[in-house]
DRENTOR-389509 format. One record per residue (C-alpha): residue number from 1; residue in three letters; chain; x, y, z. Coordinates in steps of 0.1 Angstrom, whole numbers, plus 5000, padded with zeros to 4 digits. Layout:
! DRENTOR-389509
DOTOR   pos   code   unit   east   north     up
DOTOR   NUM    ala      A      X       Y      Z
...
! end
This chain:
! DRENTOR-389509
DOTOR   pos   code   unit   east   north     up
DOTOR     1    met      A   6547    3823   1552
DOTOR     2    ser      A   6532    3788   1562
DOTOR     3    ala      A   6538    3772   1596
DOTOR     4    gln      A   6554    3743   1577
DOTOR     5    ser      A   6581    3765   1563
DOTOR     6    glu      A   6586    3784   1595
DOTOR     7    lys      A   6592    3750   1611
DOTOR     8    gln      A   6618    3740   1584
DOTOR     9    arg      A   6636    3773   1592
DOTOR    10    ala      A   6635    3766   1628
DOTOR    11    leu      A   6652    3730   1621
DOTOR    12    ala      A   6679    3747   1602
DOTOR    13    ala      A   6685    3772   1630
DOTOR    14    ile      A   6686    3742   1656
DOTOR    15    lys      A   6710    3725   1633
DOTOR    16    ala      A   6731    3756   1632
DOTOR    17    gln      A   6728    3759   1671
DOTOR    18    arg      A   6709    3792   1669
DOTOR    19    phe      A   6684    3783   1695
DOTOR    20    gly      A   6671    3816   1702
DOTOR    21    glu      A   6660    3822   1668
DOTOR    22    ala      A   6647    3786   1665
DOTOR    23    ala      A   6626    3794   1697
DOTOR    24    ser      A   6612    3823   1681
DOTOR    25    leu      A   6601    3807   1650
DOTOR    26    leu      A   6586    3779   1668
DOTOR    27    ala      A   6565    3802   1689
DOTOR    28    thr      A   6550    3817   1656
DOTOR    29    val      A   6543    3780   1646
DOTOR    30    leu      A   6525    3773   1678
DOTOR    31    lys      A   6504    3803   1676
DOTOR    32    arg      A   6491    3790   1643
DOTOR    33    glu      A   6489    3754   1654
DOTOR    34    pro      A   6488    3749   1691
DOTOR    35    gly      A   6483    3712   1691
DOTOR    36    asp      A   6517    3707   1671
DOTOR    37    thr      A   6534    3684   1698
DOTOR    38    gln      A   6566    3681   1678
DOTOR    39    ser      A   6571    3718   1675
DOTOR    40    arg      A   6565    3722   1712
DOTOR    41    trp      A   6590    3694   1719
DOTOR    42    leu      A   6616    3713   1698
DOTOR    43    arg      A   6608    3746   1713
DOTOR    44    leu      A   6611    3730   1750
DOTOR    45    asn      A   6645    3718   1739
DOTOR    46    cys      A   6657    3752   1724
DOTOR    47    leu      A   6646    3770   1755
DOTOR    48    asp      A   6664    3745   1778
DOTOR    49    gln      A   6697    3750   1756
DOTOR    50    leu      A   6692    3786   1762
DOTOR    51    gly      A   6688    3782   1800
DOTOR    52    asp      A   6654    3799   1801
DOTOR    53    arg      A   6639    3780   1829
DOTOR    54    glu      A   6608    3801   1832
DOTOR    55    asn      A   6596    3797   1797
DOTOR    56    gly      A   6609    3761   1794
DOTOR    57    gln      A   6587    3752   1824
DOTOR    58    gln      A   6556    3768   1808
DOTOR    59    glu      A   6563    3749   1776
DOTOR    60    leu      A   6566    3719   1792
DOTOR    61    asp      A   6537    3721   1814
DOTOR    62    glu      A   6516    3728   1785
DOTOR    63    leu      A   6532    3698   1764
DOTOR    64    leu      A   6523    3675   1795
DOTOR    65    tyr      A   6488    3688   1795
DOTOR    66    arg      A   6482    3682   1758
DOTOR    67    ser      A   6500    3649   1760
DOTOR    68    ala      A   6479    3632   1786
DOTOR    69    pro      A   6466    3604   1786
DOTOR    70    asp      A   6493    3592   1762
DOTOR    71    val      A   6513    3570   1784
DOTOR    72    gly      A   6544    3569   1763
DOTOR    73    gln      A   6546    3606   1755
DOTOR    74    val      A   6540    3615   1792
DOTOR    75    asn      A   6567    3591   1804
DOTOR    76    ala      A   6592    3607   1779
DOTOR    77    leu      A   6586    3641   1791
DOTOR    78    ala      A   6587    3629   1827
DOTOR    79    glu      A   6622    3615   1822
DOTOR    80    phe      A   6632    3649   1805
DOTOR    81    ala      A   6617    3669   1835
DOTOR    82    arg      A   6635    3646   1860
DOTOR    83    gln      A   6670    3647   1841
DOTOR    84    arg      A   6668    3685   1835
DOTOR    85    gly      A   6656    3695   1870
DOTOR    86    tyr      A   6622    3711   1861
DOTOR    87    ser      A   6594    3711   1885
DOTOR    88    leu      A   6574    3678   1885
DOTOR    89    gly      A   6540    3691   1897
DOTOR    90    ala      A   6526    3689   1860
DOTOR    91    val      A   6542    3656   1853
DOTOR    92    ala      A   6523    3642   1884
DOTOR    93    ala      A   6489    3658   1873
DOTOR    94    ala      A   6495    3643   1835
DOTOR    95    leu      A   6505    3608   1849
DOTOR    96    lys      A   6474    3611   1873
DOTOR    97    ala      A   6452    3614   1839
DOTOR    98    cys      A   6471    3585   1824
DOTOR    99    asp      A   6462    3566   1856
DOTOR   100    asp      A   6424    3574   1855
DOTOR   101    gln      A   6424    3562   1820
DOTOR   102    his      A   6442    3529   1829
DOTOR   103    pro      A   6434    3522   1865
DOTOR   104    gly      A   6444    3486   1863
DOTOR   105    asp      A   6480    3492   1854
DOTOR   106    ala      A   6504    3489   1882
DOTOR   107    gly      A   6533    3503   1863
DOTOR   108    ile      A   6514    3537   1856
DOTOR   109    ala      A   6504    3537   1895
DOTOR   110    tyr      A   6539    3531   1904
DOTOR   111    asn      A   6553    3561   1882
DOTOR   112    leu      A   6524    3582   1894
DOTOR   113    ala      A   6536    3575   1930
DOTOR   114    trp      A   6572    3582   1922
DOTOR   115    tyr      A   6565    3617   1908
DOTOR   116    gln      A   6541    3626   1932
DOTOR   117    ala      A   6566    3620   1960
DOTOR   118    ala      A   6592    3640   1941
DOTOR   119    ser      A   6568    3669   1936
DOTOR   120    gly      A   6561    3669   1974
DOTOR   121    asp      A   6526    3653   1977
DOTOR   122    ala      A   6536    3624   2000
DOTOR   123    pro      A   6501    3614   2010
DOTOR   124    ala      A   6491    3610   1974
DOTOR   125    ala      A   6522    3591   1966
DOTOR   126    val      A   6514    3567   1995
DOTOR   127    lys      A   6481    3560   1981
DOTOR   128    ala      A   6494    3554   1946
DOTOR   129    tyr      A   6524    3532   1958
DOTOR   130    glu      A   6498    3512   1979
DOTOR   131    arg      A   6475    3507   1948
DOTOR   132    ala      A   6505    3496   1928
DOTOR   133    leu      A   6511    3468   1953
DOTOR   134    glu      A   6474    3457   1953
DOTOR   135    leu      A   6477    3455   1915
DOTOR   136    gly      A   6506    3432   1919
DOTOR   137    val      A   6534    3456   1907
DOTOR   138    gln      A   6568    3438   1898
DOTOR   139    gly      A   6596    3445   1923
DOTOR   140    ala      A   6575    3450   1953
DOTOR   141    glu      A   6604    3452   1975
DOTOR   142    glu      A   6613    3485   1958
DOTOR   143    val      A   6578    3499   1965
DOTOR   144    his      A   6582    3490   2000
DOTOR   145    leu      A   6615    3507   2003
DOTOR   146    asn      A   6601    3539   1986
DOTOR   147    leu      A   6570    3539   2011
DOTOR   148    ala      A   6595    3536   2039
DOTOR   149    asn      A   6616    3565   2024
DOTOR   150    leu      A   6582    3587   2024
DOTOR   151    tyr      A   6574    3578   2059
DOTOR   152    met      A   6608    3585   2071
DOTOR   153    asp      A   6619    3616   2051
DOTOR   154    gln      A   6586    3633   2044
DOTOR   155    leu      A   6557    3623   2069
DOTOR   156    asp      A   6578    3618   2101
DOTOR   157    gln      A   6562    3584   2108
DOTOR   158    pro      A   6593    3560   2115
DOTOR   159    ala      A   6572    3532   2127
DOTOR   160    arg      A   6556    3528   2095
DOTOR   161    ala      A   6589    3532   2075
DOTOR   162    arg      A   6603    3505   2099
DOTOR   163    leu      A   6572    3483   2088
DOTOR   164    his      A   6579    3486   2050
DOTOR   165    leu      A   6616    3480   2055
DOTOR   166    asp      A   6608    3450   2074
DOTOR   167    lys      A   6584    3439   2044
DOTOR   168    ala      A   6610    3447   2017
DOTOR   169    leu      A   6636    3426   2037
DOTOR   170    thr      A   6610    3397   2041
DOTOR   171    leu      A   6606    3398   2003
DOTOR   172    arg      A   6644    3400   1998
DOTOR   173    pro      A   6666    3396   2030
DOTOR   174    asp      A   6697    3407   2013
DOTOR   175    tyr      A   6683    3437   1997
DOTOR   176    pro      A   6712    3463   2001
DOTOR   177    gly      A   6687    3495   1995
DOTOR   178    ala      A   6665    3482   2025
DOTOR   179    leu      A   6694    3472   2048
DOTOR   180    his      A   6711    3506   2042
DOTOR   181    asn      A   6679    3526   2048
DOTOR   182    leu      A   6672    3505   2078
DOTOR   183    gly      A   6706    3514   2090
DOTOR   184    asn      A   6698    3551   2083
DOTOR   185    leu      A   6665    3548   2104
DOTOR   186    glu      A   6683    3531   2132
DOTOR   187    glu      A   6709    3559   2133
DOTOR   188    arg      A   6682    3586   2133
DOTOR   189    glu      A   6665    3569   2163
DOTOR   190    gly      A   6698    3567   2182
DOTOR   191    asn      A   6703    3530   2180
DOTOR   192    arg      A   6740    3530   2171
DOTOR   193    glu      A   6746    3492   2174
DOTOR   194    ala      A   6717    3483   2153
DOTOR   195    ala      A   6727    3507   2129
DOTOR   196    gln      A   6763    3493   2127
DOTOR   197    arg      A   6748    3460   2121
DOTOR   198    cys      A   6730    3471   2092
DOTOR   199    phe      A   6760    3488   2074
DOTOR   200    lys      A   6781    3457   2083
DOTOR   201    arg      A   6759    3434   2067
DOTOR   202    cys      A   6757    3457   2035
DOTOR   203    leu      A   6797    3453   2036
DOTOR   204    glu      A   6793    3416   2037
DOTOR   205    leu      A   6771    3415   2007
DOTOR   206    asp      A   6794    3439   1989
DOTOR   207    pro      A   6828    3445   2006
DOTOR   208    ala      A   6834    3473   1981
DOTOR   209    asp      A   6805    3493   1992
DOTOR   210    asp      A   6821    3526   1999
DOTOR   211    arg      A   6790    3542   2011
DOTOR   212    ala      A   6780    3515   2037
DOTOR   213    leu      A   6817    3519   2049
DOTOR   214    ala      A   6814    3554   2053
DOTOR   215    arg      A   6780    3552   2072
DOTOR   216    leu      A   6796    3525   2096
DOTOR   217    ala      A   6824    3549   2103
DOTOR   218    asp      A   6799    3577   2111
DOTOR   219    ala      A   6781    3555   2137
DOTOR   220    his      A   6812    3546   2151
DOTOR   221    val      A   6832    3566   2180
DOTOR   222    phe      A   6869    3568   2174
DOTOR   223    ser      A   6891    3571   2205
DOTOR   224    gln      A   6925    3561   2189
DOTOR   225    pro      A   6945    3565   2157
DOTOR   226    gly      A   6951    3528   2151
DOTOR   227    glu      A   6915    3514   2151
DOTOR   228    pro      A   6909    3488   2124
DOTOR   229    leu      A   6879    3507   2109
DOTOR   230    leu      A   6900    3538   2106
DOTOR   231    glu      A   6929    3519   2089
DOTOR   232    arg      A   6904    3503   2068
DOTOR   233    leu      A   6891    3538   2056
DOTOR   234    thr      A   6927    3550   2050
DOTOR   235    ala      A   6937    3517   2031
DOTOR   236    ile      A   6907    3523   2006
DOTOR   237    ala      A   6911    3562   2004
DOTOR   238    pro      A   6937    3563   1977
DOTOR   239    gln      A   6915    3545   1954
DOTOR   240    ser      A   6881    3559   1962
DOTOR   241    gln      A   6864    3585   1943
DOTOR   242    asn      A   6834    3584   1967
DOTOR   243    pro      A   6831    3617   1988
DOTOR   244    asp      A   6814    3602   2016
DOTOR   245    leu      A   6843    3579   2023
DOTOR   246    his      A   6867    3609   2024
DOTOR   247    tyr      A   6842    3629   2047
DOTOR   248    ala      A   6840    3600   2072
DOTOR   249    arg      A   6877    3595   2071
DOTOR   250    gly      A   6882    3631   2079
DOTOR   251    arg      A   6857    3632   2107
DOTOR   252    ala      A   6872    3601   2121
DOTOR   253    leu      A   6907    3616   2122
DOTOR   254    asp      A   6892    3646   2137
DOTOR   255    gln      A   6880    3625   2165
DOTOR   256    val      A   6914    3612   2173
DOTOR   257    gly      A   6930    3645   2172
DOTOR   258    glu      A   6950    3640   2139
DOTOR   259    tyr      A   6940    3675   2125
DOTOR   260    asp      A   6963    3680   2097
DOTOR   261    ala      A   6954    3645   2080
DOTOR   262    ala      A   6918    3652   2088
DOTOR   263    trp      A   6919    3685   2067
DOTOR   264    ala      A   6935    3667   2040
DOTOR   265    ala      A   6909    3641   2039
DOTOR   266    leu      A   6883    3667   2041
DOTOR   267    ser      A   6898    3687   2013
DOTOR   268    arg      A   6898    3656   1993
DOTOR   269    ala      A   6862    3648   1997
DOTOR   270    asn      A   6852    3685   1990
DOTOR   271    thr      A   6873    3684   1957
DOTOR   272    leu      A   6854    3652   1947
DOTOR   273    asp      A   6820    3666   1957
DOTOR   274    arg      A   6826    3700   1941
DOTOR   275    ala      A   6830    3681   1908
DOTOR   276    gly      A   6795    3673   1908
DOTOR   277    leu      A   6779    3705   1923
DOTOR   278    pro      A   6768    3735   1902
DOTOR   279    ala      A   6796    3763   1903
DOTOR   280    tyr      A   6792    3787   1932
DOTOR   281    arg      A   6788    3823   1916
DOTOR   282    pro      A   6797    3849   1942
DOTOR   283    ala      A   6785    3879   1920
DOTOR   284    gln      A   6752    3861   1912
DOTOR   285    thr      A   6746    3852   1949
DOTOR   286    glu      A   6752    3889   1960
DOTOR   287    asp      A   6728    3900   1934
DOTOR   288    met      A   6703    3876   1949
DOTOR   289    ala      A   6708    3890   1982
DOTOR   290    val      A   6705    3925   1970
DOTOR   291    lys      A   6673    3918   1953
DOTOR   292    val      A   6659    3901   1985
DOTOR   293    ile      A   6667    3930   2008
DOTOR   294    glu      A   6655    3955   1982
DOTOR   295    gly      A   6621    3936   1972
DOTOR   296    phe      A   6609    3920   2007
DOTOR   297    ser      A   6604    3953   2026
DOTOR   298    arg      A   6581    3959   2055
DOTOR   299    asp      A   6558    3977   2029
DOTOR   300    trp      A   6558    3948   2007
DOTOR   301    leu      A   6545    3927   2037
DOTOR   302    asp      A   6519    3950   2046
DOTOR   303    arg      A   6501    3944   2012
DOTOR   304    phe      A   6490    3910   2026
DOTOR   305    pro      A   6463    3904   2052
DOTOR   306    arg      A   6477    3893   2088
DOTOR   307    val      A   6454    3865   2099
DOTOR   308    glu      A   6472    3845   2123
DOTOR   309    thr      A   6454    3812   2120
DOTOR   310    his      A   6483    3792   2133
DOTOR   311    arg      A   6518    3797   2151
DOTOR   312    pro      A   6546    3774   2136
DOTOR   313    val      A   6583    3780   2146
DOTOR   314    phe      A   6608    3784   2120
DOTOR   315    leu      A   6643    3779   2134
DOTOR   316    cys      A   6667    3788   2106
DOTOR   317    gly      A   6704    3800   2100
DOTOR   318    met      A   6736    3788   2085
DOTOR   319    phe      A   6738    3749   2084
DOTOR   320    arg      A   6758    3738   2113
DOTOR   321    ser      A   6749    3766   2135
DOTOR   322    gly      A   6729    3748   2161
DOTOR   323    thr      A   6693    3746   2147
DOTOR   324    thr      A   6691    3708   2153
DOTOR   325    leu      A   6701    3714   2190
DOTOR   326    leu      A   6676    3741   2193
DOTOR   327    glu      A   6648    3720   2179
DOTOR   328    arg      A   6656    3690   2202
DOTOR   329    met      A   6655    3712   2232
DOTOR   330    leu      A   6620    3727   2221
DOTOR   331    ala      A   6609    3692   2213
DOTOR   332    ala      A   6611    3683   2251
DOTOR   333    his      A   6587    3710   2259
DOTOR   334    pro      A   6551    3701   2259
DOTOR   335    ala      A   6540    3728   2236
DOTOR   336    phe      A   6561    3719   2205
DOTOR   337    ala      A   6567    3689   2181
DOTOR   338    ala      A   6598    3687   2161
DOTOR   339    gly      A   6590    3688   2125
DOTOR   340    gly      A   6627    3686   2110
DOTOR   341    glu      A   6637    3701   2078
DOTOR   342    ser      A   6607    3709   2057
DOTOR   343    glu      A   6608    3711   2020
DOTOR   344    phe      A   6577    3732   2017
DOTOR   345    phe      A   6590    3766   2010
DOTOR   346    pro      A   6620    3757   1991
DOTOR   347    arg      A   6600    3734   1969
DOTOR   348    leu      A   6572    3763   1965
DOTOR   349    val      A   6599    3787   1955
DOTOR   350    arg      A   6613    3763   1930
DOTOR   351    asp      A   6580    3751   1914
DOTOR   352    glu      A   6560    3783   1916
DOTOR   353    trp      A   6584    3811   1916
DOTOR   354    pro      A   6613    3799   1895
DOTOR   355    gly      A   6626    3835   1889
DOTOR   356    trp      A   6628    3843   1926
DOTOR   357    pro      A   6635    3869   1940
DOTOR   358    glu      A   6627    3887   1908
DOTOR   359    gly      A   6589    3893   1905
DOTOR   360    val      A   6584    3900   1940
DOTOR   361    asp      A   6561    3930   1931
DOTOR   362    thr      A   6539    3906   1910
DOTOR   363    ile      A   6528    3884   1938
DOTOR   364    thr      A   6492    3888   1944
DOTOR   365    pro      A   6473    3885   1979
DOTOR   366    glu      A   6453    3856   1960
DOTOR   367    gln      A   6485    3838   1954
DOTOR   368    val      A   6496    3841   1990
DOTOR   369    ala      A   6461    3833   2001
DOTOR   370    asp      A   6463    3800   1982
DOTOR   371    trp      A   6499    3792   1995
DOTOR   372    ala      A   6486    3800   2030
DOTOR   373    gln      A   6457    3774   2026
DOTOR   374    arg      A   6481    3746   2012
DOTOR   375    his      A   6506    3753   2041
DOTOR   376    ala      A   6478    3749   2065
DOTOR   377    arg      A   6468    3716   2052
DOTOR   378    trp      A   6504    3704   2050
DOTOR   379    leu      A   6508    3715   2086
DOTOR   380    glu      A   6475    3696   2097
DOTOR   381    glu      A   6489    3662   2079
DOTOR   382    arg      A   6520    3664   2099
DOTOR   383    ser      A   6513    3678   2135
DOTOR   384    glu      A   6493    3669   2164
DOTOR   385    pro      A   6464    3690   2176
DOTOR   386    gly      A   6475    3714   2201
DOTOR   387    leu      A   6514    3713   2195
DOTOR   388    arg      A   6532    3740   2176
DOTOR   389    leu      A   6554    3725   2148
DOTOR   390    thr      A   6589    3735   2145
DOTOR   391    asp      A   6605    3737   2110
DOTOR   392    lys      A   6643    3736   2113
DOTOR   393    arg      A   6653    3740   2076
DOTOR   394    pro      A   6684    3763   2080
DOTOR   395    asp      A   6683    3778   2046
DOTOR   396    asn      A   6646    3791   2051
DOTOR   397    phe      A   6663    3822   2063
DOTOR   398    leu      A   6663    3830   2025
DOTOR   399    tyr      A   6626    3831   2022
DOTOR   400    val      A   6618    3848   2059
DOTOR   401    gly      A   6597    3874   2040
DOTOR   402    leu      A   6577    3851   2019
DOTOR   403    ile      A   6571    3827   2049
DOTOR   404    lys      A   6557    3856   2070
DOTOR   405    ala      A   6534    3867   2043
DOTOR   406    val      A   6522    3832   2039
DOTOR   407    val      A   6520    3823   2076
DOTOR   408    pro      A   6516    3857   2096
DOTOR   409    gly      A   6516    3840   2129
DOTOR   410    ala      A   6550    3824   2122
DOTOR   411    arg      A   6578    3832   2146
DOTOR   412    phe      A   6613    3829   2138
DOTOR   413    val      A   6645    3820   2156
DOTOR   414    val      A   6678    3824   2140
DOTOR   415    thr      A   6708    3805   2153
DOTOR   416    glu      A   6743    3821   2150
DOTOR   417    arg      A   6777    3808   2158
DOTOR   418    asp      A   6813    3820   2154
DOTOR   419    trp      A   6817    3820   2117
DOTOR   420    arg      A   6849    3802   2119
DOTOR   421    asp      A   6833    3771   2136
DOTOR   422    val      A   6804    3772   2111
DOTOR   423    leu      A   6831    3773   2083
DOTOR   424    val      A   6849    3742   2096
DOTOR   425    ser      A   6817    3721   2102
DOTOR   426    val      A   6803    3730   2069
DOTOR   427    phe      A   6835    3718   2052
DOTOR   428    ala      A   6835    3687   2071
DOTOR   429    thr      A   6797    3680   2060
DOTOR   430    arg      A   6783    3669   2025
DOTOR   431    leu      A   6754    3693   2023
DOTOR   432    gly      A   6746    3685   1986
DOTOR   433    ala      A   6738    3706   1954
DOTOR   434    gly      A   6715    3730   1969
DOTOR   435    gln      A   6745    3745   1989
DOTOR   436    ala      A   6770    3750   1963
DOTOR   437    tyr      A   6791    3773   1983
DOTOR   438    ala      A   6798    3743   2009
DOTOR   439    ala      A   6828    3728   1992
DOTOR   440    asp      A   6855    3756   1993
DOTOR   441    pro      A   6865    3776   2025
DOTOR   442    ala      A   6865    3810   2006
DOTOR   443    asp      A   6831    3803   1992
DOTOR   444    ile      A   6818    3795   2027
DOTOR   445    arg      A   6831    3827   2040
DOTOR   446    his      A   6817    3847   2011
DOTOR   447    tyr      A   6783    3831   2018
DOTOR   448    leu      A   6784    3834   2054
DOTOR   449    gly      A   6788    3873   2050
DOTOR   450    leu      A   6757    3874   2030
DOTOR   451    his      A   6739    3853   2055
DOTOR   452    arg      A   6747    3879   2080
DOTOR   453    gln      A   6734    3908   2058
DOTOR   454    leu      A   6701    3890   2051
DOTOR   455    val      A   6695    3883   2088
DOTOR   456    asp      A   6701    3917   2097
DOTOR   457    his      A   6676    3928   2071
DOTOR   458    trp      A   6648    3904   2084
DOTOR   459    glu      A   6655    3916   2119
DOTOR   460    gly      A   6648    3952   2107
DOTOR   461    val      A   6615    3942   2087
DOTOR   462    leu      A   6602    3917   2113
DOTOR   463    gly      A   6611    3932   2145
DOTOR   464    asn      A   6600    3913   2176
DOTOR   465    ala      A   6588    3882   2153
DOTOR   466    leu      A   6625    3871   2150
DOTOR   467    leu      A   6650    3864   2176
DOTOR   468    arg      A   6687    3858   2172
DOTOR   469    val      A   6704    3831   2193
DOTOR   470    ala      A   6742    3826   2197
DOTOR   471    tyr      A   6751    3789   2197
DOTOR   472    glu      A   6778    3796   2223
DOTOR   473    asp      A   6753    3811   2248
DOTOR   474    leu      A   6731    3781   2243
DOTOR   475    val      A   6756    3755   2254
DOTOR   476    ser      A   6771    3777   2280
DOTOR   477    asp      A   6740    3791   2296
DOTOR   478    pro      A   6711    3769   2284
DOTOR   479    arg      A   6687    3779   2311
DOTOR   480    ala      A   6689    3817   2305
DOTOR   481    thr      A   6693    3813   2266
DOTOR   482    leu      A   6663    3789   2261
DOTOR   483    gly      A   6643    3812   2287
DOTOR   484    arg      A   6646    3839   2261
DOTOR   485    val      A   6635    3818   2231
DOTOR   486    leu      A   6604    3806   2251
DOTOR   487    glu      A   6595    3841   2260
DOTOR   488    his      A   6599    3851   2225
DOTOR   489    leu      A   6575    3821   2215
DOTOR   490    gly      A   6551    3828   2240
DOTOR   491    glu      A   6556    3797   2259
DOTOR   492    pro      A   6563    3790   2298
DOTOR   493    trp      A   6596    3775   2309
DOTOR   494    asp      A   6595    3736   2312
DOTOR   495    asp      A   6627    3719   2330
DOTOR   496    ala      A   6624    3690   2305
DOTOR   497    cys      A   6640    3712   2278
DOTOR   498    leu      A   6675    3708   2296
DOTOR   499    ala      A   6670    3669   2295
DOTOR   500    phe      A   6665    3671   2257
DOTOR   501    his      A   6691    3643   2250
DOTOR   502    glu      A   6671    3618   2270
DOTOR   503    gln      A   6642    3621   2243
DOTOR   504    gln      A   6633    3593   2219
DOTOR   505    gly      A   6624    3600   2183
DOTOR   506    ala      A   6643    3603   2151
DOTOR   507    val      A   6669    3631   2143
DOTOR   508    ala      A   6675    3634   2103
DOTOR   509    thr      A   6705    3656   2101
DOTOR   510    ala      A   6745    3655   2103
DOTOR   511    ser      A   6740    3662   2141
DOTOR   512    val      A   6724    3630   2148
DOTOR   513    trp      A   6748    3617   2175
DOTOR   514    gln      A   6757    3650   2189
DOTOR   515    val      A   6722    3658   2200
DOTOR   516    arg      A   6718    3626   2219
DOTOR   517    glu      A   6746    3637   2242
DOTOR   518    pro      A   6743    3661   2274
DOTOR   519    leu      A   6751    3697   2265
DOTOR   520    his      A   6789    3706   2261
DOTOR   521    thr      A   6811    3731   2249
DOTOR   522    arg      A   6837    3711   2231
DOTOR   523    ser      A   6827    3723   2197
DOTOR   524    val      A   6832    3760   2206
DOTOR   525    gly      A   6864    3772   2191
DOTOR   526    arg      A   6870    3739   2172
DOTOR   527    trp      A   6883    3760   2144
DOTOR   528    lys      A   6915    3765   2162
DOTOR   529    asn      A   6924    3729   2154
DOTOR   530    tyr      A   6926    3742   2119
DOTOR   531    ala      A   6939    3776   2122
DOTOR   532    gly      A   6969    3768   2098
DOTOR   533    pro      A   6948    3755   2070
DOTOR   534    leu      A   6922    3782   2074
DOTOR   535    arg      A   6950    3809   2071
DOTOR   536    asp      A   6963    3792   2040
DOTOR   537    ala      A   6928    3792   2023
DOTOR   538    leu      A   6916    3827   2033
DOTOR   539    gly      A   6947    3847   2042
DOTOR   540    ala      A   6969    3851   2071
DOTOR   541    gly      A   6949    3880   2087
DOTOR   542    ala      A   6915    3868   2079
DOTOR   543    ile      A   6904    3845   2106
DOTOR   544    asp      A   6921    3867   2135
! end
């Protein structure tokens, strides 16, 4: 049968929504005619319909390779990959080929920069954005905003971020995006009044900007129920479909002690947020945990050489369990530098191990060696000589075995906290699509149980390379608790760790204001303010 007739059969199968049959027919066509980009496009869409991400990614990468340097085709594939959530590394490579072919095209340089940034190559993205500016790209203020975001979120260079935000606002003084992000930067650096000015200016430009109102509320300390800003939040809430506004209102009500109203606001926030999140699937998550425990064993780790070239510190655990506080305390020590929440390992798994944790036995020493070299380069770009960088990405607890294989010198500290306090704090925080469990109390409780199982497993595999630290101990007896952490990390005690709140420097998490206060125990037992709603959600005996 000819390739053309096979293609016609495939098109009929697609029309009848028999995507598996169509994908198989098109694979036959492509064996005969590998350069048939139309058939490859069709097969990519069939695989996408089937949810076959691994083969879909392979087809997409091949199509991008064959399409470059056709700018129109590559841009179409890039948009497909972005919208459907595929790895963008091959997109950036294809756009680089387009850029090499058309070095004077500012638009291609801009697109290349955007996809390099999205695929995690921030230094290359900076260079491409700078070249787009040199070539006179339209909308230069947006390029400066994107550069500011790179320096703020990926490269930890807030001074350069501020420089580009200032340039964006010089070009367009009332640019809401730049004003909003300048407010974010001021907030991260602990400049509460400056952050408030930025968000207020956003609201002057657009009084209906719910996002700016929410951020203004988060930068405000509420002390009594009748404050005008809280009344404004309450007046807008019935009409607002913006989860951020309801989260901010819930947190404000919590500050003034109106706990029933706070829980209602947070429930509304999570209901709205959940509509845009992937569904949390308990059975699938349990299966993932089982595969991690079975696959990442001590024997598996022993397959890889243990050459300790560098000694970064991974602070992980559940979100809202104290990782930011611990990182700030360590950052006050002369041996450490705060690296924030790195995307390196989550991105590596997403882009290069899409079936994770399946396939663990197929990982080769050569792959691990390549990842180790790339991590070492990544670390060198972000840390100063002689300092140990901390990575406080909480959900790195999923990847502890992989991290230890790639970075044999890594040390781990897992923060733990009363699960009821974690649950309330997670429910009050918008964590995003990567944490689908976070919008429902029962799902949070379920995920917390799996987290404990995984940490127990890693402790058995890693032995003295992993230390568990209770948040309650850290805030009630910081000297002894942090002393244990430093001993675990092989560093001497330094009194500066207890004055962590006096540090300058950016904090890019939901704990931005809390970690600028002296240590306190006010958050211990916070769940008791919500005991009634928790019993309603989890069952009468579930929280006692």
